[in-house]
C-alpha positions in Angstrom: 16.7 69.8 -24.0 16.7 72.4 -26.8 19.6 72.1 -29.5 20.6 74.3 -32.2 19.4 71.6 -34.7 16.1 71.1 -32.9 14.6 69.3 -29.9 16.3 66.2 -28.7 14.2 63.3 -27.6 14.7 60.2 -26.2 14.7 57.2 -28.6 12.8 55.0 -26.4 9.8 57.3 -26.3 9.5 57.5 -30.1 10.0 53.6 -30.8 6.2 53.0 -30.3 5.2 55.8 -32.5 7.6 54.7 -35.3 6.9 51.1 -35.1 3.3 51.2 -34.4 2.2 51.6 -38.3 4.4 48.8 -39.3 3.5 46.4 -36.5 -0.3 47.1 -36.8 -0.5 46.4 -40.7 1.1 43.0 -39.9 -1.5 42.4 -37.1 1.2 42.4 -34.3 0.6 43.3 -30.9 0.8 47.0 -30.0 4.4 48.5 -30.6 4.6 49.4 -26.6 3.6 45.9 -25.5 6.5 44.4 -27.8 8.9 47.1 -26.7 8.2 46.6 -23.0 7.6 42.7 -23.1 10.5 42.0 -20.9 9.5 44.5 -18.3 5.9 43.5 -18.3 6.4 39.7 -17.9 10.0 39.5 -16.5 13.1 38.5 -18.1 12.5 34.7 -17.7 9.2 34.6 -19.5 10.4 37.0 -22.2 13.1 34.6 -23.0 10.5 31.9 -23.5 7.5 33.8 -25.1 6.9 36.8 -27.1 3.8 38.6 -28.2 2.8 37.8 -31.9 -0.8 39.1 -32.4 -3.3 40.8 -30.5 -6.9 40.6 -31.8 -10.3 42.0 -30.7 -13.9 41.4 -31.6 -14.8 44.1 -34.2 -15.3 47.5 -32.9 -13.8 46.6 -29.3 -10.7 47.1 -27.5 -11.2 44.8 -24.7 -11.1 41.2 -23.8 -8.9 40.4 -26.7 -6.9 37.4 -27.5 -3.1 37.7 -27.5 -1.1 35.1 -29.5 2.1 34.4 -28.0 5.1 32.4 -29.7 6.4 29.9 -27.0 9.7 28.3 -27.0 9.2 24.4 -27.5 8.7 22.6 -24.3 7.7 26.0 -22.4 4.0 25.9 -23.4 2.7 23.7 -20.3 4.4 26.1 -17.8 3.0 29.1 -19.5 -0.5 27.7 -19.4 0.1 27.2 -15.4 1.2 30.9 -15.2 -1.3 32.5 -17.7 -3.4 33.9 -15.0 -0.5 35.9 -13.6 0.7 37.0 -17.2 -2.8 38.0 -18.0 -2.7 40.1 -14.9 0.7 41.8 -15.7 -0.4 42.4 -19.3 -3.5 44.1 -18.3 -1.9 46.1 -15.5 0.4 47.4 -18.6 -2.7 48.4 -20.5 -4.6 49.8 -17.4 -7.7 47.8 -18.4 -8.7 44.3 -19.4 -7.5 44.5 -22.9 -6.5 40.6 -23.0 -8.8 37.9 -21.8 -7.1 35.1 -23.4 -3.9 33.8 -24.4 -3.4 31.4 -27.4 0.1 29.6 -27.6 2.1 28.8 -30.9 5.3 26.9 -30.6 8.3 28.2 -32.0 11.2 30.2 -31.1 10.2 33.5 -29.5 10.7 36.5 -31.9 12.4 38.8 -29.5 14.9 36.3 -28.4 18.4 37.8 -28.8 20.6 35.7 -31.0 23.4 34.8 -28.5 26.8 33.9 -29.7 27.9 30.5 -28.9 29.8 30.1 -25.9 33.7 30.1 -26.5 35.2 26.6 -26.3 37.2 25.9 -23.1 40.9 26.0 -24.1 42.4 22.5 -24.1 45.2 21.2 -22.1 48.5 21.0 -24.0 48.2 17.2 -24.1 44.6 17.4 -25.5 45.7 19.9 -28.1 48.4 17.6 -29.2 46.4 14.5 -29.4 43.9 16.4 -31.6 46.5 17.9 -33.8 47.9 14.3 -34.3 44.4 13.1 -35.3 44.3 15.9 -37.9 47.8 15.4 -39.6 46.2 13.4 -42.4 43.9 15.9 -43.4 45.6 17.7 -46.5 42.9 20.5 -47.0 44.0 23.2 -44.6 40.5 24.8 -44.5 38.8 21.4 -43.6 41.6 20.7 -41.2 40.9 24.2 -39.4 37.3 23.4 -39.2 37.8 20.1 -38.0 40.2 21.6 -35.2 37.7 24.2 -34.1 35.1 21.3 -33.9 37.2 19.1 -32.1 38.2 21.8 -29.5 34.6 22.5 -29.0 33.6 19.0 -28.5 36.6 18.1 -26.2 36.2 21.4 -24.4 32.5 20.8 -23.7 33.0 17.3 -22.5 35.3 18.6 -19.9 32.5 21.3 -18.6 30.1 18.4 -17.9 
């Protein structure tokens, strides 16, 4: 689509070109792999693991090792799914780019920060009981913080 100020292009198509130099200098996986990670391995695995670094033997661009950052407690599951993930990753590249996965435990780098769930509104009697407990707190900021904490705790106990 031509415009008066130049050609407009989809941003998604340019992300890899822009990010590749920065990611490459840090030894991170190719930009397109990072950008397409969720569609390559599926949303479930993308929540649990993210590509951190892709390394090859000197002068070679095949049979590399992909280091994944894996959420604590998910490494064993990922080891069992490794053949399937390798197949998907290599399907993305179009050749056997990755032969091995190495796992590093830690929160995945691509995990979106989700806001905490909103507390369940308290019943009027629960709110009144909480307010009575907080009457003795003189500092208004501390009282408000404790009220929010109490609402979250009491609300989460009712959800169980």
